[in-house]
N, CA and C atoms of all chains as a GROMACS GRO file, in nm:
protein
  606
    1MET      N    1   1.436  -0.591   0.067
    1MET     CA    2   1.304  -0.590   0.133
    1MET      C    3   1.193  -0.596   0.029
    2ILE      N    4   1.098  -0.683   0.053
    2ILE     CA    5   0.976  -0.689  -0.028
    2ILE      C    6   0.858  -0.665   0.066
    3ARG      N    7   0.776  -0.567   0.034
    3ARG     CA    8   0.654  -0.541   0.111
    3ARG      C    9   0.535  -0.600   0.036
    4HIS      N   10   0.468  -0.693   0.099
    4HIS     CA   11   0.349  -0.758   0.042
    4HIS      C   12   0.225  -0.695   0.103
    5THR      N   13   0.135  -0.644   0.019
    5THR     CA   14   0.012  -0.582   0.070
    5THR      C   15  -0.108  -0.639  -0.004
    6VAL      N   16  -0.219  -0.646   0.067
    6VAL     CA   17  -0.344  -0.685   0.002
    6VAL      C   18  -0.458  -0.603   0.062
    7ALA      N   19  -0.522  -0.524  -0.023
    7ALA     CA   20  -0.640  -0.448   0.016
    7ALA      C   21  -0.762  -0.533  -0.016
    8PHE      N   22  -0.864  -0.524   0.070
    8PHE     CA   23  -0.977  -0.614   0.051
    8PHE      C   24  -1.106  -0.561   0.113
    9THR      N   25  -1.216  -0.617   0.068
    9THR     CA   26  -1.346  -0.598   0.131
    9THR      C   27  -1.396  -0.734   0.177
   10LEU      N   28  -1.470  -0.734   0.286
   10LEU     CA   29  -1.527  -0.857   0.341
   10LEU      C   30  -1.674  -0.871   0.303
   11ARG      N   31  -1.721  -0.994   0.304
   11ARG     CA   32  -1.864  -1.018   0.281
   11ARG      C   33  -1.947  -0.983   0.404
   12HIS      N   34  -1.882  -0.960   0.517
   12HIS     CA   35  -1.951  -0.940   0.643
   12HIS      C   36  -2.002  -0.797   0.659
   13GLU      N   37  -2.099  -0.780   0.746
   13GLU     CA   38  -2.147  -0.648   0.782
   13GLU      C   39  -2.037  -0.573   0.858
   14PRO      N   40  -2.014  -0.445   0.824
   14PRO     CA   41  -1.916  -0.367   0.901
   14PRO      C   42  -1.952  -0.366   1.050
   15GLY      N   43  -1.852  -0.393   1.132
   15GLY     CA   44  -1.873  -0.394   1.277
   15GLY      C   45  -1.930  -0.523   1.331
   16SER      N   46  -1.949  -0.623   1.245
   16SER     CA   47  -2.009  -0.749   1.288
   16SER      C   48  -1.907  -0.838   1.360
   17ALA      N   49  -1.959  -0.936   1.434
   17ALA     CA   50  -1.871  -1.034   1.500
   17ALA      C   51  -1.794  -1.114   1.397
   18GLU      N   52  -1.855  -1.140   1.282
   18GLU     CA   53  -1.787  -1.215   1.176
   18GLU      C   54  -1.667  -1.136   1.122
   19GLU      N   55  -1.685  -1.007   1.108
   19GLU     CA   56  -1.575  -0.921   1.063
   19GLU      C   57  -1.460  -0.926   1.165
   20SER      N   58  -1.493  -0.909   1.292
   20SER     CA   59  -1.391  -0.912   1.397
   20SER      C   60  -1.319  -1.046   1.399
   21SER      N   61  -1.394  -1.154   1.382
   21SER     CA   62  -1.335  -1.287   1.384
   21SER      C   63  -1.231  -1.304   1.274
   22PHE      N   64  -1.264  -1.256   1.155
   22PHE     CA   65  -1.171  -1.266   1.043
   22PHE      C   66  -1.043  -1.187   1.070
   23LEU      N   67  -1.060  -1.064   1.116
   23LEU     CA   68  -0.945  -0.978   1.139
   23LEU      C   69  -0.858  -1.031   1.253
   24GLU      N   70  -0.921  -1.091   1.353
   24GLU     CA   71  -0.846  -1.151   1.463
   24GLU      C   72  -0.765  -1.272   1.415
   25ALA      N   73  -0.829  -1.354   1.333
   25ALA     CA   74  -0.763  -1.475   1.284
   25ALA      C   75  -0.638  -1.443   1.204
   26ALA      N   76  -0.639  -1.327   1.138
   26ALA     CA   77  -0.524  -1.288   1.056
   26ALA      C   78  -0.400  -1.262   1.139
   27HIS      N   79  -0.417  -1.239   1.269
   27HIS     CA   80  -0.300  -1.222   1.356
   27HIS      C   81  -0.204  -1.340   1.343
   28GLY      N   82  -0.260  -1.457   1.316
   28GLY     CA   83  -0.175  -1.576   1.304
   28GLY      C   84  -0.074  -1.567   1.192
   29LEU      N   85  -0.106  -1.487   1.089
   29LEU     CA   86  -0.011  -1.471   0.978
   29LEU      C   87   0.118  -1.405   1.024
   30ALA      N   88   0.107  -1.319   1.125
   30ALA     CA   89   0.223  -1.246   1.174
   30ALA      C   90   0.326  -1.337   1.239
   31ALA      N   91   0.279  -1.456   1.282
   31ALA     CA   92   0.368  -1.549   1.352
   31ALA      C   93   0.443  -1.642   1.256
   32ILE      N   94   0.411  -1.636   1.128
   32ILE     CA   95   0.480  -1.721   1.031
   32ILE      C   96   0.624  -1.673   1.017
   33PRO      N   97   0.721  -1.765   1.022
   33PRO     CA   98   0.862  -1.724   1.013
   33PRO      C   99   0.890  -1.640   0.889
   34GLY      N  100   0.966  -1.534   0.908
   34GLY     CA  101   1.004  -1.448   0.797
   34GLY      C  102   0.916  -1.325   0.782
   35VAL      N  103   0.799  -1.325   0.846
   35VAL     CA  104   0.708  -1.210   0.837
   35VAL      C  105   0.757  -1.099   0.930
   36GLN      N  106   0.777  -0.980   0.872
   36GLN     CA  107   0.822  -0.864   0.949
   36GLN      C  108   0.720  -0.751   0.930
   37ARG      N  109   0.709  -0.666   1.032
   37ARG     CA  110   0.624  -0.545   1.025
   37ARG      C  111   0.483  -0.577   0.977
   38PHE      N  112   0.422  -0.682   1.030
   38PHE     CA  113   0.284  -0.716   0.994
   38PHE      C  114   0.190  -0.608   1.045
   39GLU      N  115   0.104  -0.559   0.957
   39GLU     CA  116   0.008  -0.455   0.995
   39GLU      C  117  -0.131  -0.492   0.944
   40ARG      N  118  -0.230  -0.467   1.029
   40ARG     CA  119  -0.370  -0.473   0.987
   40ARG      C  120  -0.420  -0.328   0.981
   41LEU      N  121  -0.468  -0.288   0.865
   41LEU     CA  122  -0.500  -0.147   0.841
   41LEU      C  123  -0.644  -0.130   0.794
   42ARG      N  124  -0.700  -0.017   0.826
   42ARG     CA  125  -0.830   0.021   0.771
   42ARG      C  126  -0.806   0.116   0.654
   43GLN      N  127  -0.868   0.089   0.539
   43GLN     CA  128  -0.855   0.176   0.422
   43GLN      C  129  -0.958   0.287   0.436
   44VAL      N  130  -0.912   0.413   0.432
   44VAL     CA  131  -1.000   0.525   0.465
   44VAL      C  132  -1.019   0.625   0.351
   45SER      N  133  -0.956   0.603   0.235
   45SER     CA  134  -0.977   0.695   0.124
   45SER      C  135  -1.113   0.670   0.060
   46SER      N  136  -1.188   0.777   0.036
   46SER     CA  137  -1.317   0.765  -0.031
   46SER      C  138  -1.300   0.733  -0.179
   47LYS      N  139  -1.176   0.740  -0.227
   47LYS     CA  140  -1.150   0.711  -0.369
   47LYS      C  141  -1.135   0.562  -0.397
   48SER      N  142  -1.146   0.480  -0.294
   48SER     CA  143  -1.140   0.334  -0.310
   48SER      C  144  -1.250   0.270  -0.227
   49HIS      N  145  -1.301   0.159  -0.275
   49HIS     CA  146  -1.406   0.088  -0.201
   49HIS      C  147  -1.347  -0.014  -0.104
   50PHE      N  148  -1.216  -0.038  -0.110
   50PHE     CA  149  -1.158  -0.137  -0.020
   50PHE      C  150  -1.171  -0.091   0.126
   51GLN      N  151  -1.197  -0.187   0.215
   51GLN     CA  152  -1.222  -0.156   0.356
   51GLN      C  153  -1.098  -0.172   0.444
   52PHE      N  154  -1.014  -0.270   0.408
   52PHE     CA  155  -0.903  -0.309   0.495
   52PHE      C  156  -0.779  -0.338   0.411
   53SER      N  157  -0.668  -0.356   0.479
   53SER     CA  158  -0.547  -0.403   0.413
   53SER      C  159  -0.459  -0.475   0.515
   54PHE      N  160  -0.390  -0.577   0.470
   54PHE     CA  161  -0.281  -0.635   0.546
   54PHE      C  162  -0.152  -0.597   0.476
   55SER      N  163  -0.049  -0.566   0.553
   55SER     CA  164   0.082  -0.532   0.498
   55SER      C  165   0.187  -0.606   0.578
   56MET      N  166   0.285  -0.661   0.509
   56MET     CA  167   0.396  -0.730   0.577
   56MET      C  168   0.520  -0.718   0.492
   57GLU      N  169   0.636  -0.739   0.555
   57GLU     CA  170   0.761  -0.728   0.482
   57GLU      C  171   0.842  -0.856   0.496
   58PHE      N  172   0.916  -0.887   0.390
   58PHE     CA  173   1.006  -1.003   0.388
   58PHE      C  174   1.146  -0.955   0.351
   59ALA      N  175   1.245  -1.026   0.403
   59ALA     CA  176   1.384  -0.987   0.375
   59ALA      C  177   1.418  -1.010   0.229
   60ASP      N  178   1.360  -1.116   0.171
   60ASP     CA  179   1.394  -1.149   0.032
   60ASP      C  180   1.286  -1.240  -0.027
   61ALA      N  181   1.300  -1.275  -0.153
   61ALA     CA  182   1.200  -1.354  -0.224
   61ALA      C  183   1.186  -1.494  -0.162
   62ALA      N  184   1.293  -1.548  -0.108
   62ALA     CA  185   1.287  -1.681  -0.047
   62ALA      C  186   1.198  -1.680   0.077
   63ALA      N  187   1.207  -1.575   0.157
   63ALA     CA  188   1.122  -1.563   0.276
   63ALA      C  189   0.976  -1.546   0.237
   64TYR      N  190   0.953  -1.471   0.131
   64TYR     CA  191   0.817  -1.450   0.080
   64TYR      C  192   0.759  -1.583   0.032
   65GLU      N  193   0.837  -1.660  -0.041
   65GLU     CA  194   0.791  -1.789  -0.092
   65GLU      C  195   0.764  -1.887   0.023
   66SER      N  196   0.849  -1.883   0.125
   66SER     CA  197   0.830  -1.970   0.241
   66SER      C  198   0.698  -1.937   0.311
   67TYR      N  199   0.666  -1.808   0.320
   67TYR     CA  200   0.538  -1.764   0.378
   67TYR      C  201   0.422  -1.818   0.296
   68ASN      N  202   0.431  -1.805   0.164
   68ASN     CA  203   0.321  -1.851   0.077
   68ASN      C  204   0.294  -1.999   0.096
   69GLU      N  205   0.399  -2.075   0.119
   69GLU     CA  206   0.386  -2.221   0.129
   69GLU      C  207   0.359  -2.269   0.271
   70HIS      N  208   0.363  -2.179   0.368
   70HIS     CA  209   0.347  -2.220   0.508
   70HIS      C  210   0.205  -2.275   0.531
   71PRO      N  211   0.193  -2.385   0.604
   71PRO     CA  212   0.062  -2.447   0.627
   71PRO      C  213  -0.042  -2.352   0.686
   72PHE      N  214  -0.001  -2.264   0.781
   72PHE     CA  215  -0.100  -2.173   0.838
   72PHE      C  216  -0.154  -2.077   0.732
   73HIS      N  217  -0.065  -2.026   0.648
   73HIS     CA  218  -0.108  -1.936   0.541
   73HIS      C  219  -0.202  -2.007   0.445
   74GLN      N  220  -0.166  -2.126   0.405
   74GLN     CA  221  -0.249  -2.199   0.309
   74GLN      C  222  -0.386  -2.233   0.369
   75GLN      N  223  -0.387  -2.268   0.498
   75GLN     CA  224  -0.513  -2.297   0.566
   75GLN      C  225  -0.598  -2.170   0.578
   76PHE      N  226  -0.533  -2.058   0.611
   76PHE     CA  227  -0.606  -1.931   0.623
   76PHE      C  228  -0.669  -1.893   0.489
   77VAL      N  229  -0.595  -1.912   0.381
   77VAL     CA  230  -0.647  -1.877   0.248
   77VAL      C  231  -0.766  -1.964   0.212
   78THR      N  232  -0.755  -2.093   0.240
   78THR     CA  233  -0.861  -2.187   0.201
   78THR      C  234  -0.985  -2.173   0.289
   79GLU      N  235  -0.964  -2.164   0.420
   79GLU     CA  236  -1.077  -2.172   0.513
   79GLU      C  237  -1.140  -2.037   0.546
   80ARG      N  238  -1.062  -1.928   0.537
   80ARG     CA  239  -1.115  -1.796   0.573
   80ARG      C  240  -1.120  -1.703   0.450
   81TRP      N  241  -1.003  -1.678   0.390
   81TRP     CA  242  -0.994  -1.579   0.281
   81TRP      C  243  -1.090  -1.612   0.166
   82ALA      N  244  -1.084  -1.734   0.116
   82ALA     CA  245  -1.163  -1.770  -0.002
   82ALA      C  246  -1.313  -1.763   0.027
   83VAL      N  247  -1.349  -1.776   0.154
   83VAL     CA  248  -1.490  -1.781   0.193
   83VAL      C  249  -1.544  -1.642   0.227
   84GLU      N  250  -1.460  -1.560   0.292
   84GLU     CA  251  -1.510  -1.438   0.356
   84GLU      C  252  -1.474  -1.308   0.284
   85VAL      N  253  -1.380  -1.316   0.188
   85VAL     CA  254  -1.337  -1.194   0.117
   85VAL      C  255  -1.416  -1.179  -0.012
   86ALA      N  256  -1.473  -1.059  -0.031
   86ALA     CA  257  -1.556  -1.033  -0.149
   86ALA      C  258  -1.474  -0.985  -0.267
   87ASP      N  259  -1.368  -0.910  -0.239
   87ASP     CA  260  -1.289  -0.848  -0.346
   87ASP      C  261  -1.154  -0.809  -0.287
   88PHE      N  262  -1.048  -0.822  -0.366
   88PHE     CA  263  -0.918  -0.783  -0.314
   88PHE      C  264  -0.822  -0.744  -0.426
   89GLN      N  265  -0.716  -0.676  -0.387
   89GLN     CA  266  -0.609  -0.640  -0.480
   89GLN      C  267  -0.474  -0.651  -0.410
   90GLU      N  268  -0.386  -0.729  -0.467
   90GLU     CA  269  -0.251  -0.741  -0.413
   90GLU      C  270  -0.158  -0.642  -0.481
   91LEU      N  271  -0.075  -0.578  -0.401
   91LEU     CA  272   0.032  -0.492  -0.452
   91LEU      C  273   0.157  -0.526  -0.371
   92ASP      N  274   0.266  -0.552  -0.440
   92ASP     CA  275   0.393  -0.581  -0.372
   92ASP      C  276   0.495  -0.476  -0.413
   93PHE      N  277   0.580  -0.438  -0.319
   93PHE     CA  278   0.670  -0.327  -0.344
   93PHE      C  279   0.813  -0.359  -0.301
   94VAL      N  280   0.904  -0.301  -0.375
   94VAL     CA  281   1.043  -0.294  -0.331
   94VAL      C  282   1.086  -0.148  -0.340
   95PRO      N  283   1.181  -0.106  -0.257
   95PRO     CA  284   1.230   0.031  -0.270
   95PRO      C  285   1.280   0.056  -0.413
   96LEU      N  286   1.258   0.175  -0.462
   96LEU     CA  287   1.301   0.207  -0.597
   96LEU      C  288   1.452   0.186  -0.609
   97ASP      N  289   1.494   0.140  -0.724
   97ASP     CA  290   1.636   0.116  -0.751
   97ASP      C  291   1.689  -0.005  -0.675
   98THR      N  292   1.597  -0.090  -0.628
   98THR     CA  293   1.637  -0.215  -0.564
   98THR      C  294   1.577  -0.330  -0.644
   99SER      N  295   1.654  -0.432  -0.671
   99SER     CA  296   1.601  -0.549  -0.739
   99SER      C  297   1.547  -0.647  -0.636
  100VAL      N  298   1.459  -0.735  -0.678
  100VAL     CA  299   1.402  -0.835  -0.588
  100VAL      C  300   1.507  -0.942  -0.561
  101GLY      N  301   1.538  -0.962  -0.433
  101GLY     CA  302   1.643  -1.058  -0.397
  101GLY      C  303   1.592  -1.200  -0.396
  102MET      N  304  -0.194   0.825   1.305
  102MET     CA  305  -0.115   0.814   1.181
  102MET      C  306  -0.205   0.782   1.063
  103ILE      N  307  -0.185   0.854   0.955
  103ILE     CA  308  -0.252   0.825   0.828
  103ILE      C  309  -0.143   0.798   0.725
  104ARG      N  310  -0.150   0.684   0.659
  104ARG     CA  311  -0.055   0.652   0.550
  104ARG      C  312  -0.126   0.676   0.417
  105HIS      N  313  -0.071   0.766   0.339
  105HIS     CA  314  -0.126   0.799   0.207
  105HIS      C  315  -0.040   0.728   0.102
  106THR      N  316  -0.104   0.649   0.017
  106THR     CA  317  -0.030   0.578  -0.088
  106THR      C  318  -0.099   0.600  -0.222
  107VAL      N  319  -0.018   0.601  -0.327
  107VAL     CA  320  -0.075   0.607  -0.462
  107VAL      C  321   0.011   0.520  -0.554
  108ALA      N  322  -0.052   0.416  -0.608
  108ALA     CA  323   0.013   0.330  -0.707
  108ALA      C  324  -0.019   0.386  -0.845
  109PHE      N  325   0.078   0.376  -0.937
  109PHE     CA  326   0.057   0.441  -1.067
  109PHE      C  327   0.142   0.379  -1.177
  110THR      N  328   0.099   0.408  -1.298
  110THR     CA  329   0.179   0.379  -1.417
  110THR      C  330   0.207   0.511  -1.488
  111LEU      N  331   0.322   0.518  -1.552
  111LEU     CA  332   0.361   0.638  -1.626
  111LEU      C  333   0.339   0.620  -1.776
  112ARG      N  334   0.326   0.732  -1.844
  112ARG     CA  335   0.315   0.728  -1.990
  112ARG      C  336   0.450   0.702  -2.056
  113HIS      N  337   0.557   0.710  -1.977
  113HIS     CA  338   0.692   0.703  -2.033
  113HIS      C  339   0.737   0.559  -2.055
  114GLU      N  340   0.835   0.543  -2.141
  114GLU     CA  341   0.898   0.414  -2.160
  114GLU      C  342   0.972   0.373  -2.033
  115PRO      N  343   0.959   0.247  -1.990
  115PRO     CA  344   1.037   0.202  -1.874
  115PRO      C  345   1.187   0.222  -1.896
  116GLY      N  346   1.252   0.280  -1.797
  116GLY     CA  347   1.396   0.304  -1.806
  116GLY      C  348   1.434   0.430  -1.880
  117SER      N  349   1.334   0.507  -1.925
  117SER     CA  350   1.362   0.628  -2.003
  117SER      C  351   1.406   0.743  -1.914
  118ALA      N  352   1.468   0.845  -1.978
  118ALA     CA  353   1.506   0.966  -1.906
  118ALA      C  354   1.384   1.037  -1.851
  119GLU      N  355   1.273   1.032  -1.924
  119GLU     CA  356   1.149   1.096  -1.880
  119GLU      C  357   1.097   1.031  -1.752
  120GLU      N  358   1.106   0.897  -1.746
  120GLU     CA  359   1.065   0.825  -1.626
  120GLU      C  360   1.150   0.867  -1.507
  121SER      N  361   1.281   0.869  -1.526
  121SER     CA  362   1.372   0.909  -1.418
  121SER      C  363   1.344   1.051  -1.372
  122SER      N  364   1.317   1.140  -1.467
  122SER     CA  365   1.292   1.279  -1.433
  122SER      C  366   1.169   1.292  -1.344
  123PHE      N  367   1.064   1.218  -1.377
  123PHE     CA  368   0.941   1.223  -1.296
  123PHE      C  369   0.967   1.173  -1.154
  124LEU      N  370   1.034   1.060  -1.145
  124LEU     CA  371   1.058   1.000  -1.014
  124LEU      C  372   1.152   1.087  -0.930
  125GLU      N  373   1.248   1.152  -0.994
  125GLU     CA  374   1.337   1.244  -0.923
  125GLU      C  375   1.260   1.365  -0.870
  126ALA      N  376   1.172   1.418  -0.955
  126ALA     CA  377   1.096   1.538  -0.917
  126ALA      C  378   1.010   1.513  -0.794
  127ALA      N  379   0.965   1.387  -0.779
  127ALA     CA  380   0.878   1.353  -0.666
  127ALA      C  381   0.950   1.364  -0.532
  128HIS      N  382   1.084   1.364  -0.535
  128HIS     CA  383   1.159   1.383  -0.410
  128HIS      C  384   1.116   1.510  -0.339
  129GLY      N  385   1.075   1.610  -0.417
  129GLY     CA  386   1.035   1.738  -0.357
  129GLY      C  387   0.916   1.725  -0.265
  130LEU      N  388   0.831   1.623  -0.290
  130LEU     CA  389   0.715   1.603  -0.203
  130LEU      C  390   0.757   1.569  -0.060
  131ALA      N  391   0.870   1.502  -0.048
  131ALA     CA  392   0.918   1.459   0.084
  131ALA      C  393   0.956   1.578   0.172
  132ALA      N  394   0.982   1.692   0.109
  132ALA     CA  395   1.026   1.811   0.184
  132ALA      C  396   0.909   1.895   0.233
  133ILE      N  397   0.788   1.860   0.192
  133ILE     CA  398   0.670   1.936   0.236
  133ILE      C  399   0.649   1.912   0.386
  134PRO      N  400   0.627   2.018   0.463
  134PRO     CA  401   0.610   2.000   0.608
  134PRO      C  402   0.500   1.900   0.642
  135GLY      N  403   0.527   1.814   0.737
  135GLY     CA  404   0.429   1.715   0.781
  135GLY      C  405   0.444   1.580   0.717
  136VAL      N  406   0.520   1.572   0.608
  136VAL     CA  407   0.540   1.444   0.539
  136VAL      C  408   0.644   1.362   0.614
  137GLN      N  409   0.605   1.240   0.653
  137GLN     CA  410   0.695   1.148   0.722
  137GLN      C  411   0.707   1.019   0.643
  138ARG      N  412   0.820   0.952   0.657
  138ARG     CA  413   0.843   0.820   0.595
  138ARG      C  414   0.807   0.820   0.447
  139PHE      N  415   0.849   0.920   0.372
  139PHE     CA  416   0.823   0.923   0.228
  139PHE      C  417   0.902   0.812   0.159
  140GLU      N  418   0.834   0.735   0.076
  140GLU     CA  419   0.898   0.625   0.005
  140GLU      C  420   0.859   0.628  -0.143
  141ARG      N  421   0.957   0.602  -0.228
  141ARG     CA  422   0.930   0.577  -0.370
  141ARG      C  423   0.953   0.427  -0.391
  142LEU      N  424   0.851   0.359  -0.441
  142LEU     CA  425   0.854   0.213  -0.448
  142LEU      C  426   0.827   0.166  -0.590
  143ARG      N  427   0.883   0.050  -0.621
  143ARG     CA  428   0.851  -0.018  -0.746
  143ARG      C  429   0.750  -0.128  -0.715
  144GLN      N  430   0.639  -0.132  -0.789
  144GLN     CA  431   0.538  -0.236  -0.770
  144GLN      C  432   0.581  -0.359  -0.849
  145VAL      N  433   0.592  -0.473  -0.782
  145VAL     CA  434   0.654  -0.590  -0.846
  145VAL      C  435   0.561  -0.711  -0.855
  146SER      N  436   0.436  -0.700  -0.807
  146SER     CA  437   0.346  -0.815  -0.820
  146SER      C  438   0.293  -0.824  -0.962
  147SER      N  439   0.296  -0.945  -1.016
  147SER     CA  440   0.243  -0.966  -1.151
  147SER      C  441   0.091  -0.959  -1.152
  148LYS      N  442   0.031  -0.954  -1.033
  148LYS     CA  443  -0.116  -0.948  -1.024
  148LYS      C  444  -0.170  -0.806  -1.039
  149SER      N  445  -0.081  -0.710  -1.059
  149SER     CA  446  -0.122  -0.571  -1.081
  149SER      C  447  -0.039  -0.511  -1.193
  150HIS      N  448  -0.099  -0.421  -1.269
  150HIS     CA  449  -0.025  -0.356  -1.378
  150HIS      C  450   0.047  -0.230  -1.331
  151PHE      N  451   0.023  -0.186  -1.207
  151PHE     CA  452   0.088  -0.064  -1.160
  151PHE      C  453   0.240  -0.084  -1.152
  152GLN      N  454   0.313   0.021  -1.190
  152GLN     CA  455   0.460   0.013  -1.197
  152GLN      C  456   0.529   0.066  -1.072
  153PHE      N  457   0.467   0.167  -1.011
  153PHE     CA  458   0.533   0.239  -0.902
  153PHE      C  459   0.433   0.271  -0.792
  154SER      N  460   0.484   0.321  -0.681
  154SER     CA  461   0.398   0.375  -0.576
  154SER      C  462   0.477   0.477  -0.496
  155PHE      N  463   0.407   0.580  -0.450
  155PHE     CA  464   0.460   0.668  -0.346
  155PHE      C  465   0.383   0.639  -0.219
  156SER      N  466   0.453   0.641  -0.107
  156SER     CA  467   0.390   0.620   0.022
  156SER      C  468   0.445   0.724   0.119
  157MET      N  469   0.357   0.780   0.200
  157MET     CA  470   0.400   0.878   0.300
  157MET      C  471   0.304   0.873   0.417
  158GLU      N  472   0.350   0.923   0.532
  158GLU     CA  473   0.266   0.920   0.651
  158GLU      C  474   0.249   1.061   0.707
  159PHE      N  475   0.132   1.084   0.767
  159PHE     CA  476   0.100   1.211   0.832
  159PHE      C  477   0.057   1.181   0.976
  160ALA      N  478   0.086   1.275   1.065
  160ALA     CA  479   0.049   1.256   1.205
  160ALA      C  480  -0.102   1.256   1.222
  161ASP      N  481  -0.171   1.339   1.141
  161ASP     CA  482  -0.316   1.352   1.156
  161ASP      C  483  -0.376   1.410   1.028
  162ALA      N  484  -0.508   1.424   1.028
  162ALA     CA  485  -0.578   1.472   0.909
  162ALA      C  486  -0.539   1.615   0.874
  163ALA      N  487  -0.507   1.696   0.974
  163ALA     CA  488  -0.469   1.835   0.948
  163ALA      C  489  -0.337   1.841   0.870
  164ALA      N  490  -0.243   1.756   0.905
  164ALA     CA  491  -0.115   1.753   0.835
  164ALA      C  492  -0.134   1.705   0.691
  165TYR      N  493  -0.223   1.608   0.673
  165TYR     CA  494  -0.254   1.556   0.540
  165TYR      C  495  -0.316   1.667   0.455
  166GLU      N  496  -0.410   1.742   0.511
  166GLU     CA  497  -0.476   1.850   0.439
  166GLU      C  498  -0.376   1.960   0.403
  167SER      N  499  -0.286   1.988   0.496
  167SER     CA  500  -0.184   2.091   0.471
  167SER      C  501  -0.095   2.051   0.354
  168TYR      N  502  -0.062   1.922   0.346
  168TYR     CA  503   0.015   1.869   0.233
  168TYR      C  504  -0.060   1.888   0.103
  169ASN      N  505  -0.189   1.850   0.103
  169ASN     CA  506  -0.269   1.860  -0.019
  169ASN      C  507  -0.272   2.003  -0.072
  170GLU      N  508  -0.273   2.099   0.020
  170GLU     CA  509  -0.287   2.240  -0.019
  170GLU      C  510  -0.152   2.307  -0.044
  171HIS      N  511  -0.042   2.239  -0.015
  171HIS     CA  512   0.090   2.302  -0.028
  171HIS      C  513   0.119   2.335  -0.175
  172PRO      N  514   0.174   2.454  -0.201
  172PRO     CA  515   0.200   2.496  -0.339
  172PRO      C  516   0.286   2.397  -0.418
  173PHE      N  517   0.388   2.337  -0.355
  173PHE     CA  518   0.471   2.242  -0.432
  173PHE      C  519   0.388   2.122  -0.474
  174HIS      N  520   0.304   2.071  -0.383
  174HIS     CA  521   0.219   1.956  -0.418
  174HIS      C  522   0.124   1.991  -0.531
  175GLN      N  523   0.061   2.107  -0.521
  175GLN     CA  524  -0.036   2.146  -0.623
  175GLN      C  525   0.032   2.166  -0.759
  176GLN      N  526   0.153   2.224  -0.756
  176GLN     CA  527   0.229   2.243  -0.880
  176GLN      C  528   0.271   2.108  -0.939
  177PHE      N  529   0.315   2.016  -0.851
  177PHE     CA  530   0.356   1.884  -0.898
  177PHE      C  531   0.238   1.812  -0.964
  178VAL      N  532   0.121   1.822  -0.904
  178VAL     CA  533   0.003   1.756  -0.959
  178VAL      C  534  -0.033   1.813  -1.095
  179THR      N  535  -0.029   1.945  -1.105
  179THR     CA  536  -0.070   2.011  -1.229
  179THR      C  537   0.031   1.992  -1.341
  180GLU      N  538   0.159   2.012  -1.308
  180GLU     CA  539   0.261   2.019  -1.412
  180GLU      C  540   0.322   1.883  -1.446
  181ARG      N  541   0.322   1.789  -1.351
  181ARG     CA  542   0.385   1.660  -1.377
  181ARG      C  543   0.282   1.546  -1.374
  182TRP      N  544   0.214   1.530  -1.259
  182TRP     CA  545   0.123   1.416  -1.240
  182TRP      C  546   0.017   1.409  -1.350
  183ALA      N  547  -0.054   1.520  -1.371
  183ALA     CA  548  -0.166   1.521  -1.466
  183ALA      C  549  -0.120   1.494  -1.608
  184VAL      N  550   0.006   1.524  -1.637
  184VAL     CA  551   0.059   1.512  -1.772
  184VAL      C  552   0.122   1.375  -1.796
  185GLU      N  553   0.190   1.320  -1.694
  185GLU     CA  554   0.279   1.206  -1.716
  185GLU      C  555   0.226   1.074  -1.662
  186VAL      N  556   0.120   1.078  -1.580
  186VAL     CA  557   0.067   0.955  -1.520
  186VAL      C  558  -0.049   0.903  -1.605
  187ALA      N  559  -0.042   0.775  -1.640
  187ALA     CA  560  -0.144   0.714  -1.726
  187ALA      C  561  -0.261   0.660  -1.646
  188ASP      N  562  -0.233   0.609  -1.527
  188ASP     CA  563  -0.336   0.543  -1.446
  188ASP      C  564  -0.287   0.538  -1.302
  189PHE      N  565  -0.379   0.553  -1.207
  189PHE     CA  566  -0.335   0.549  -1.068
  189PHE      C  567  -0.449   0.507  -0.976
  190GLN      N  568  -0.412   0.466  -0.856
  190GLN     CA  569  -0.509   0.431  -0.753
  190GLN      C  570  -0.458   0.476  -0.617
  191GLU      N  571  -0.537   0.557  -0.549
  191GLU     CA  572  -0.501   0.601  -0.415
  191GLU      C  573  -0.561   0.508  -0.311
  192LEU      N  574  -0.482   0.474  -0.212
  192LEU     CA  575  -0.529   0.399  -0.095
  192LEU      C  576  -0.469   0.467   0.027
  193ASP      N  577  -0.554   0.498   0.125
  193ASP     CA  578  -0.506   0.560   0.249
  193ASP      C  579  -0.540   0.468   0.365
  194PHE      N  580  -0.450   0.462   0.462
  194PHE     CA  581  -0.466   0.365   0.569
  194PHE      C  582  -0.445   0.427   0.706
  195VAL      N  583  -0.518   0.373   0.802
  195VAL     CA  584  -0.490   0.398   0.943
  195VAL      C  585  -0.478   0.262   1.010
  196PRO      N  586  -0.402   0.252   1.118
  196PRO     CA  587  -0.396   0.124   1.190
  196PRO      C  588  -0.538   0.082   1.231
  197LEU      N  589  -0.563  -0.046   1.229
  197LEU     CA  590  -0.696  -0.095   1.265
  197LEU      C  591  -0.729  -0.051   1.408
  198ASP      N  592  -0.854  -0.020   1.431
  198ASP     CA  593  -0.901   0.024   1.563
  198ASP      C  594  -0.852   0.163   1.598
  199THR      N  595  -0.811   0.239   1.496
  199THR     CA  596  -0.774   0.379   1.517
  199THR      C  597  -0.864   0.465   1.431
  200SER      N  598  -0.917   0.572   1.486
  200SER     CA  599  -0.997   0.664   1.407
  200SER      C  600  -0.905   0.770   1.345
  201VAL      N  601  -0.951   0.834   1.239
  201VAL     CA  602  -0.872   0.937   1.173
  201VAL      C  603  -0.873   1.062   1.259
  202GLY      N  604  -0.756   1.112   1.296
  202GLY     CA  605  -0.747   1.228   1.384
  202GLY      C  606  -0.770   1.358   1.309
   0.00000   0.00000   0.00000
């Protein structure tokens, strides 16, 4: 299992229609083959400035790579992410003592 | 649900006995009342320098606060975390459209 996460802030006003539109559009990522346990999360620690996070899991590195190359993902990155995200940090995880498959 | 996560790097050499000792000691955090889905993870994205992460879930803010105040947690922070961790970042999450209970 590989868990892919990305914490981010948006250029939009909190609570705005533009913010909602972005978060709604991300639902489409959950439908890409191989994506498991897709979550849209609000970041609530005062120790970080990030506002949101997406989290998803893949069975192995091949499924993760297939997601990265999927046309919907690439379109989302180009048309929404690159335009609307102000700052982000990716963190990917595997259970301890497990190698990436 | 509140998911508490902390990504971190250790002062120890990768693969060292000291590294293993720290990660083993963290198992004790999972036994603190209110801690659910405790995970020890390896951070594998080349886009971040963090080596590891702990992730756990709490039913509500009261359970999270009780964890923070628990003697084992406070001892772990003082005796191990403050001494052995070189750098860390906390991120806490709630499902989108959910307020912190």
